[in-house]
N, C-alpha and C positions, 0 to 999 in steps of 0.2 A: 523552484526549478528541480530540485530532487523529486518532489512528488509527480511532476509532469513526466520527467524521465521514467520513474517507477510505474505510472499508470500505462505509458505507452509500451513498455517492456512487457507489462501484464498482456496488454492486448496482442503484443507480438507472440506471447506465448500461446494463444489459442490455435495458432498453426503448429504444424509438427516441428519439433526441434530435437536436437541432440540431448540427452539426459543432463551434460553438464551445464546446459542453458538454464534448466530449471532449478538445478542447486544453486547456481549464481543468482538466479532469479528470488530465491528464497533468503539469500543472504541480503540482496539489495531491498527487498520489500520489507524484511525484518528490520534492517538498520533504518530505513526512511520512516517506517511506522513508529519504531521508538523514539527516533529524534522528533517526529511531528507531535507525538504525545507528549514528549518533554517540553516542546515549545508552548504547546496548548496549556500545559499545567502551569506555565510561568504566568500566563495572562487570564488564569481562572477559568478556562472554558472546559469544565468538568466532563461534559457529555462528550466532547471531542476527544478527551483523554481516554475515556473508556473505549471508544470506537477503534482509536489508533493502537491502543495498548492490546486490544483483542486481537486486532490484525497482526500485530507483532509476535504475539504468541501462536497464532494459526501459521504464521509462515516462517516461524523460527527453524533454523537449519540444525540445531543441536539435538533437540527431540521433536522431531517432524511428525505431522500428522499425516497418515497415509490415507488417502482418498482415492476414490476412482476418478477418471478423467471427466467422466458425466457430472460428478460433482464439483470437481476443480474449475471447469469450465464457466458456469454461472458466478461462482464465487470470484473467479478472476475478473469477470466482467464487472460485477459490483463493486469490487475493491479498486479497479481502474477508474470506474466513474466517481467514486468518493475522492480517489487521490486527484483526479483532474478538476472535480468540482470544488475542493477545498482550495486547491492551488489558485484558481482562476478566481474564486470569490475573494480570497485574500487578496490578491494583486488588485482586483477592481476596488476593495475597500480602502486599499493603501493609496490608490489614485485619488479618491474623493477627499480623503483627509489631508 
């Protein structure tokens, strides 16, 4: 569920918002990415650990990357798709098992 919320917030961020929203978005995406990387590390999915770890570093609010809006927009869409896809894939595989 946290990945779904983070993914939807990233898509919401494609629209103009106040600056505090983007700061909050960094905290949320960084936290969800770090937690997801940790969870994937526990089950031995090293590729997913690297992806979500890189996302956590990219969105970290302490030492932020300053990119232009033109760069952030496609990055946000890709990360939102990754969050949503991984959440639904995990939920589907849990239903099968």
